[in-house]
N, C-alpha and C positions, 0 to 999 in steps of 0.2 A: 745498443744505439744504432740508428740509422745511418748508412754511406750515401753522402749526397749523390754519389755516382749512381745510385740505383732508383733516384725517384723518378717516377713515370706515371702516366695517365693510367685510368682504369679502361682497358679497352679488351676487346675478343682479338683473336690471332691476327696479325697483321697479314696481309698477302706478300708470299716470295718477293725478294727483292735483291738487287745487286750487293753483294759484300760492300760494307763501307768500312773504310780501314781506319779512319778519324777518328769515331767513337771508340773502337777497339783499344787505340792508342790511349785514348784519354781514360776507358774503363780500366785498362789493364794498370796503368799509373797510379789509380785510385786505388785499386783492390789489393796488389800486392803489397803496399805499406799495413794498409788496414789489416790483411789476414796475418803479415808478419807481426805487426806490433799488438794487435787488439786481440789475436787469436792464438797465438802460439804459444802462450802458457799453459794452454789446454790441450795439447795434443793428445791425441788418442792412446794407441800405441804404436811402440816403436821405436664424342667418343665415336660417331665419327672418331671414335677411340678416347678414351678419358686421359686425356693429356696430349695425344699427338695431332699431327695436322694430316696425315695419310697414314692408311693401315693396308697391308696385304697379309693374306694367310700365310701363316708359317706351315713349316714341313712336319712330319710327325716326329721331329726329334724334340726331346723334352728337357727337363731342367738340369743342367752340369751342377756336379757336386761343389761344395765350398772353396774346393782347392784345385779344382781342375783346370786344367791349362786348356783342355780342348773341347769345343762347345759341342752341346748336342747329345749329350750323354740322356739315359733313357729317362722318360717322364715317372715320377714317382720314386726315384731312386733315392736312397739317403746316402749321408755324406761318406757311408764305407762302402758303397756301391750296390750295396743289397737292395732287392726290390720291395718297395712297401706296397701293403694294401690300400687301394683308394676308397675311403668312405662312402657312402652314398650322400647326396646332396642335402638331406634330411640331418645328418649327422653333425658333430660340433663343427662350428664355422672357424673357431679360433684352434691356432697351433698352441701348444699348453707352453707357457712360459716357463723357462729352465729357472733354477734357484739362482738368486742373484749374489754376486761376490761382495767383495769388500772394495771399494774406491771411490771416487768423487761423485759416481753419480748412483751411491747405494739410496735405495727409496726413490729414486725416480723410475717413471717409466714411459717406455718408448713403443711405438707401435709402427713398423715397417711393413708396408704395402706393396709387394711386388706385383707389378702391373699386370693385367691378364692371368692367363692359366695355360699351360701347355696344352690341355685336353681341351680348351674351347673351340677349337675347330671340329671337334666331333661331337658338339652339343649346339649346333646352331639353332635349333627351336628355343633352346633355353635362352642362350644368351642374346637372342634378337626380342625377347620377352621385354616390354615396355616396363620401367619402374618410375616411380616419382622421384625426381630430383628437387623439387622445391618450386623452381622456376617453371619446369614442364614436364614433359615425361619423356624418356630416353631408353635406349636399349640398355637391357642388363648389363652387358659387358660388350668387349668385342674381341677379335683374335689376336689384335697386336700386327706387327708388323715383321719383317725379316730382312737380314742381309740379303743382297743379291745371290749369295751362295747358298742362301736357305737357312741361317742361323736365326732362330726365331728369338723376338725380343721376350718372349715369356720364358724362355731358358735363361737371356740375359738377366732379367730381372731376378729370378730367383737365385741366381749365383751372385749377384751383387748384394743381395738382401741377406744371404746366408752369412757372406764375407762381413757385413754391416753388424749383423748380430753379433757375431763374435767379438768384434772390435768393441762393441758396446758393452756386452757381459762382461769383458775383462775390466771394463770401468766402474763395475757395479749394477749397471742398470738392468731392471727387470725388463726384458724385450718380448714382445708377441708379433707374429706375422699373421697376416689375414688369411694366408693360405702359405703352403710349404710343400706345394706339390703333393698334399695328401688328400684331395678330393677331385674329383673328375673332371670339374669344372667350376667356375666363378671363383669368389662370391660377386654377386652382382654389385654394382657401383654404391646403391645404398648401404648394402649390407656391409661393406669396406667402411664406410664412414660411421655405421654403428657400431662396429667392433673398437674404433680408437674411441668413441665415447664412451662406451659402456666402461673400458679400460681406465677412466679418466685420465688418458695419456697426457703428459707433459708436453709432448711432440708425437708428432705423425708425419712419416715422409714416403710418398708414394715414388716407387723407383720405376721409370719408363726410360725407353730410347724411341726416337722420332722415326718418321718414315717420310721423308721429305724429298725433293729432287736432288740430284748430284750436282754438286757446289755448293750446296748449303751445308754448312758446316757449323759444328761448336753445341754447347749446352746451354740449357735456358732453366730456369727456376718457374715455376707456375705458382703464382700466389692468388689466394681468394679475393675477389671484388666484393665490394659491399652489397649483400643480397637481403632483402627481408620481404619474403612475400610465400605464400602456402607455408609449407613446413619447413622453410629454409630462413634462418636469420645469421649470418656470417658477422654482422658488425661487432660483437665482442672478441672475434680472433682474428680480423684484418690486421690488427697494429702487430700482435706477438708473430702471426705469422709470416709478416712481413720483415720482422726484424731474424726469424726462424731463417728463411729464405735470402736474405742477404748474407747471412753468416755462413751457410752451406754454400753459396755462391763463392765468396772469397776464398774459402779453404778448397773447395773443389777445383777452382782455377790454379791455386797454389801447389795442389799435391798432383793435380794429372798435367798440369801445363796445356791444357785443352784451352781453346778460346770461347769467349762468350757468341753464343748465335749470331750467323751474320744474315740472318732472315727472319727473326723474329726477335720483338725486345730493343730494337733501336741500338745494338751494340750494349745493351746493358746488361745481358744475361738473364733478367727478369721478364717475366710477362704476367698480366693481370686477367683473370678470367672469371665470368659469372655462369657459365654454361655447362660446368663440371661437377655430378652430382656428389662425387668424392670429396668436394670442398664445400659446396652450398649446404650440406646436410651435416658437416662436423662442427661440433661443439667446442673442440680443442684445437690448439694451434697446428695447422697443418699445411703442407705444401707438396709439391710434385716437383720431382725433377726429371728432364728429359735429358740423359746424358752425353747424346750425340745423335747423330743422323746415319742410321742404319744402311740406308740407301745410297751414300756416298763412299765410293771406294776407299778414301783416307780416313774417315770416320770408322769404316766398318773394321778397318785392321786395328784399331785400336779396341773397339767394342768385344771383338773375337778374341783378344789377348788377355789371359789370365793374369799378367803381371798388372797389365793395366786396370782390369776389373778391379785388383785390389787396391790399387793407388784410388780409383773412384771411390770404393767403400772407404778408405781412410778418410778422404777429404768430405765426404759426407759426414761420417763419423764425426770428425772433428767441427764442423760446422755444428751439430748437433749438441757436442759438449760444451761447445763455447755457447750456445744459444741457452743452455740450462745452467751453466755456471754464471752466467751474468756477465 
């Protein structure tokens, strides 16, 4: 069901503007009761950058393990810290799904899309190649941003995605990752969309962190706008994707205590875009979440905390569970 506090126009990214406290107060008042009453029953357990507004090349650090507190573990490391061999770009593009357990999400498939790849910056020719996103052609992928101290967005997205996978699998879901630090670069944004489509996913969430100016703080969830051109037709997924995004936003706010973005979305925590290939080419409900601004010191302190990343994963998980349970 839609939360009226999340109604907004279909627009491309707004230019950064001064924080607005009144919308935040209204949104916070609207969201918290909704999250507690409507979603509390099903708690989980307990381009120009595709998705972002500004990007900076990461350092040579890679993905951190699912329970790591210290950012910047080596790329391609498995959860037990052992180095895994990276396949060639022509090898399997999907991480194999683990056997689902029992629980309220048994029989449901969720695809998690960790934004970017720790190795992208070593493969600039490959990721700069243009691909068809329906509305036009755009770079295959980008390097992502990083904190001022060098913690890469690609490491953050993998860590949160692995935590999210564990939470959803504990609920019985079949979970696929578009990449798990198991390939040297990519996948491209069009391939990321196809992975969700091929899996006939009940929900797809692309995990990101933004790279905006200092003082720009908070999270926002990016929803697909209505597109019907070229190979893209998002019209069937606009409504369910909005519901998925609203539920994730409400639960993310509750679990992390983070505020909705003060520079995108007019204080609603939601943004509608039609220029992202990962959304344009999706045939299943899909959203992006920008968990915070890596370039703001206060947000960066949260994003580099393993304890906070667990809260972020829990908030996203509870939003997905709420969406899938209706």
